[in-house]
Phi, psi and omega in degrees: 000138185230145179279146183283121182294128173087001187233130180261158175111140182291340184286349176266008178298133177254138181270104188245014181073210179278166184295324182277336185228084173297136178288133174288347182263017179300137179191174177304134180259142176284096183260130176292160179313312186297323186283322174305313182296313181298319180288326178292323175293323179292319181294327183287330183253003185281345184076225179290133178251009179276131181279174183260014179292148178221035175290149183244344184252132176293156000270016184285158186284128181268003179109102179214178181277132176226149186289325181231123176226157183275190178301138184074018182058035170262172182268143174291128175274154184295317177296313176297316177304312179297317185286321189273323187244303191295303182299311174299323179293321184281319184259339186082010179225145173279139183294155177289154188233130170252186177108214179290320178241077173293149188211132171289172178291133177229154181288160176273120178255148183225153169250178178051055183292342184287343176243098186298148003272011184089166182260116177302142173254161177303159183307139183212146181299144187285163174291140178249127183306130175093355181239150180289139182269131182264110186299162178301131177201157180137185181290140175076004181251142172288126182290127174260328182239135182277155171229193179296334193248339186222143175221158179272130183290139178287333185269307189260345180081358180268155185277131174224151176299156180259141172284178180300327182272013175082354179274172180279146177290163179292135184213162180279147175292164177296333182261287188200145173090188185278141182284142179294345182269005177299131179072007181259155174303155177284165180294161177291158176292141180271145183282132171247132176233174180262143183293133174284118184293145176292309178192105182302136175082003181291142178233159176305324172301324180295339175290330174295318178302318186292315180293322175301316185297315179296322179293322178293327179290323182279358178073029181289133183298153185299323182297320183281328179289328180291316179293318182299323184275358178080021185254177176248133178281120186278165182065193187295330179297326174291330181280318185260348176281129175235154176268129180254161179299332177292320176300311182298320181299313182296326178294313187293325177291326181288323177297319178299315176303316173304312182299312182294325173297317175297320173302314177300315178296321179295323177297323175288328177293314186191118186289349180238163177217148175287337183275118187305317185295314177295319180298318181297320177294321184289340183298330178290347183253003176289133177275139177289139182298138180207185184288136181269122182256145175296141178272352184277149183288139183296142176276149178256143185105004179293162179297135184081351174262199189277173182280149177292133178277144177291146177277147175275136184251133171274141178269132174276000000 
């Protein structure tokens, strides 16, 4: 996706496909309010949106502004994005890797499980039935479990040697000065759990099937569904059928309602998230603490209450 030059606002984002293969159908997208707000916040905080490409021959990117860029303002490759993000999230397993550093398929492990979906840790071998599981540890990995010689600091979260009295040695804070965790007992061991798969076997193309099904359920006109999916309406209906502003408004309203419904369901599942953007959205659905009331019907005739009403008897 690339930003439209000279025009401000998220509603002007053009869907132009990948950097190397621009779509000939690029045009303004019908964004529901929630997506417009998310994209506006992303654009405001993303900093520079210009990629590092310096190609001179088409169809490759010569260097332009794009909405989503990877680390170092480079483009995500389809294979890398699938291996690192999409497949682990959908299936709950990292794909096997060949080459210089081969690796079998391993499960996605997470910490901080009280805030769904948890914080993923680097790939680690799975547990073997009947054998003790060794939590992730080693150079470059965040220490999750303490041992007799090393412990994790309560303040900075880093691993440090332990004194003979089992407290941590004096160490510097990440910014400046002495860390508050110096001379203190190490933090408690962190719980390791398995990532819950989003939907095993899900593919990016499968998301298009989901969108089409949603529009069918919401009664979106065929002419707008066809445009939304990037297709052409065949026959005379394609010649005389046109998309009206009212159709676009109904589509955006339907997508907005689905988004709000999904947030309500997510808040009932867990009111917090390790993802900052989602955690901020869920904050609006947190219930204010109040008095817990019994769901049982109140009894009549308690001491200090009203009198019991006599039962009426039917006469035969």
